[in-house]
N, C-alpha and C positions, 0 to 999 in steps of 0.2 A: 470550465466556466459554465458551459451549457448544461453539463451533467448536474452541477451543484444547483443550477436554477430549477432544473426538471425535478430534482429531489424535493427542494424547498416548496415547489408548487404542489406536488403530490402529497406532502406533508400537511400543506395548508388546506388542501381539500379534504383530507382525511380528518384533520381537526375540526374542520366546519361541519362535517357529518356528525362527529361526536357531539358537539355543541347543539346541533339541531335535534339529535336524538335525546339528549339530556334535557332540552328545554320542553319536550312534549310532556303534558300533564295528564296522568291517568286519573280519572274521577270514578270511585266505586259506587255503583248504583245498586241499591239493595232492595229487595221485595221479599215477602213471604209466600208469594205464589209460586207454584211449581214452574219450572222453566218453559214448559209447553202449554201452559194455561194462557188463556186469551190476553189477560191484562199483561203478563209478562212478556208474551212473544209478540203481540200485535200492538200493544201501547207503549210499554216501556222499551222493549227492544227496537221497536221502530223509532220511538223519540231518540233514543241513543244514537241511531244510525243518522237521523237528521243533523244532530248536533256534530257528530264525528265528520260527516261529509262537509258541513259549513266550515268546521275548523281546519280541516285539511291537514291534519297531523299535529297541530298546536294543542288540541285538547282529545283524548280518547276516553270515551265513557265505557265503562266495561260492566256488565250486569252481573249481579251475584244474587240468584234466584234461590227459591226453596227455603228461605230463612236461614242461610248458612252464616249470615252476620249478625242475626238476632232474631228473636221470636216475634210475632205479630205485635204485642204490646210494647215492644222494645224499639220499634222503628224510629221513634222520635229521639230517644236517647242515644241511639248510635250514631245519629246525625250531630247532634249537639256535642257529643264526646269525641267526634272525629273518627270513630270506628268505620263508619261509611261516610262518603262525601255527599251523596243523595239518597233519599229513600223515598219510596211510594207507601202511604200508610193510611189507613182508616183513622181519621181524627177522633172518632168515638171510641176507639181503643185506648186513647190516652186521656184518662180520668181528670176532668176539670180543666185542661189545658186550652181548649177550644170551645167555650161555651156558646158564643153567638153562632159559630158555624154550624152548630147542632140544629139550627133552625129548620135545615132541609129535612131533618128526621121526623118532624111533626106530622101527625096523621093526615093523609090525604092532600098534602101540600102540592106534591109532584106527580107526574106520569112519566116523563122522559129525562133521560140524561141531559138532553140539549137544554131544556128549561132550568133544571137544578144547576147545571154546571154555568150557564149564563148568568143566573142569580149570584152564585157564589163568587165568581169572578168580578161582577160588577160591585158587590158589596165590598169587596177588597179594594177595588179602584177608587171607590168612593170614600174610603178611609174607615168604614164601619168596623173592620176586622184588625185595624193596626195593633192595637194592644195585644191580641192573643197570638199575633204573628212576629212579635218582637223577639229578637234572639235567634231567629233562623232567616234564610232567604228563602222566600216563597217563589217557587218556579210557577206553580199553577194549582188550581183546583177543579175538580169535577165531581159530580155525583153519579149514582147509577140510574137506570130506569127504576121505576117504583117496584117496591118488594111485593111478592105474592106468596101464598103459603104453598109449600111442597111438602106432602105428607107420605110417610111410609105406607102405612096400611088403612088409615081411616080418612074418608072425605070429610072435609068440613066446609060449610057454607054459612049457616048461622052462627053468630057470636057464641051462642050456648054450646056449639059443638066443640069448641076448644077447651071447655071446661076439664081440668084434670089432665090435660095433655102435657107432655114434656117437649118444650118448644125451645130451640136455640135462641140465645139472646145476643144479637149483633151490636147492641149499643144501649146506653142508659135509657133513652127514651123508648126504644123498642122493648125494653124490659118492663117498663111501666105499661106500656100498651098491652102486652102479653098478660101482665098480672091483673090489669082491669078486665081482661076477657076471661079470666078464670084459669088460665093456663099456669104450668109450673115452668119458670124460666131456668134454663141450664146454660152457663157460660161455656161456650166451645169456641176456639178460634176457627176461622173460615176453613183452613185446610184440614182440620179434624172433624169437619161434619159428616163426611162419608162413613167413617169408621163409627162415629157416634150413632149414627142413623142404622147402620148395619148391625151394631151390637145391642140396639134398643135402649141406648142411653137417651136418644131423641126419638120422639114420635113424628116430629116435623121441624120445619125450619122456615122463617121468612126469607126470602132471596129473590133477586131477578133471575130471568131464564139465563143470563150470561153466566152466572155462578153454578147453575145446574149443569152447564157444559163444562166449565173449568175444573170442576171437582167431581165430575162424572156421576152426579147425583141421580141421573135418570136410571141408574143401575139399583138404587136403593130407595126410590120413591115411586108412587103409583098415581097420586091424586095431585092436581094442581088447581088452587082456587085463585082467580084474580080478583084482588080487592084493593091494590094500590096502597097498602096499609102503612108503610113507612119508607124511609130512604137512608142513604148514608153519604157522609162528606168524605171524600179523599183527597189527599194532598201529595203534591210532588215537592218535597222540601230539601233544602241544601244548607250544608254547614255555612254560616255566613262569612266566617274568616276564609274559608276555601274559595268561596266565590270571589271575594274582594282580592285575593291573591292572583286570581287569573289575569293574564295579559288581555289587553283590549279585544283581540280577535276571540278568544274564548268566552269572555263576558258577552260580547255580542251575539255569539252563536247561541248561547243559553238564552239571552233576552229574546231573540228572534223566535224562540220556541217556548215561550212562557205566557202567562196571563191567559187572554182570551184565545190568543194563537194555540195554546196548548189545549185549553178548556174546549173550545168549539170543536177542534180537530178530533180529540179524544171522544167527545160526546157523540159526534157522528158515527164514529167506528163502534162505540158501545152500543148505540141504539139500533144500529145495523145488525150487529151480532146478537143482540136480544131477540130481535124479530126472527132472525135465522134459527136461534136455538129453540124458540117456541115452535117453529115448524118441525124441528127434530124430535122434540117431546111429543107434539101432537101426531106425528107419523110412526111413533114406536109402539109396537103392540103392548097392550096392558096398561097404557096410560090414559088418564082422563083429565082434560082441561074443562074447568067450569068457570063462568064468568058470574060473579055476584050481581044480582039485580039492584036497581036503585032502591028498592024498598029494604033490601038486606043491607046495603051500604048505609041507609039512614039509621038502621039500628046499631051498627058500628059506630057511626058518628055521635049518636046520642050517648053510648056508654064512654067514648073517648074524649068527648067535649072538654072535661076538666083538665086535661093534659095541657092544652095551649095556655089555659088561664094559669096554671101552675108554672109553666115555663116562663111566661112573662113575669110572674112574681119572683121567681128565682133570679132572673136577669136583673131585675129592678133591685133585689136584695144584694147583688154583687156591683151595683152602681153601673149597670150596662144598659144601653138603649135597646132593649129587646123588642119594644113596640116599634121602634123605627126600623129595625132590621126585618122584622117580619112584614110590616107593611111594604117596604121597598122590594123584598123577596117576592111577595105576592103580585106586585106590579108587573115585575119582570116575567114571572112564570105565567101568568095569566095571558100575556101577549104571545106566548108560545104554546103552552098547553091547552089554553082556552078556559 
């Protein structure tokens, strides 16, 4: 009798273990960045660890880096179609889906990831971005520090220096900026920038210093001009049905690392890394960093002034409150960037 009870107890414990193991949910987190790149390792990998630690086995976030689940422009589609459960993406890569979020790309609006990220997550909290975020579960938004020009062989300073140069286009607005400056825009996904510069497909690219480090661009560039010309919006997005299917513990762990909690945390790490990589570039033999003077920036602003007006007209034509979004973004950014 005792033997039968012992066997029954052991079978019960074994069965409980199976149920516990089966109830654990794996969430596939996709990114096109290389596994060792800063965003993949220090932002997305660290975010996954925070969620996993919180969930204590109920949820396991596993990262799939290097675009193995989809190319950079496909990061939205792979989430909505369930190929990935979560992805980190450049919203500007997804044509037309996130029009109001592109406000961060307007020339000279931001300098830091802290300001851009705070503005984006506040805009979402206040309902400005509800329409474009429908159909997905938004975990959080962030921006980069402002983009500077990183050039292979030619130093650029004055707007006229860019005339005829082949420059990488990271977004629609950035493409318009480069066109107005007389450059030839070339669409190249971020991971392909190194090769494009190395082969002469590009003369240069707008990027923050973080990307110079992530994609090892200091090996194929020499001149770096600080102009704070544009920026980009990034989203950590999740399949809506998958999010709703999680048990309360899993959802709470995602929620605790979402919104401002995600954006502020990521922005601090990104701004810190940006400053670090600037020092690395400055200390690398053969590299030169130049900061555009206020008079030179004034030239850029005169040339690029129509872009904001055109963006507002485009938003109005779509029935969107572009003016309200830009005004609110400026209020938030000014408090942080000055």
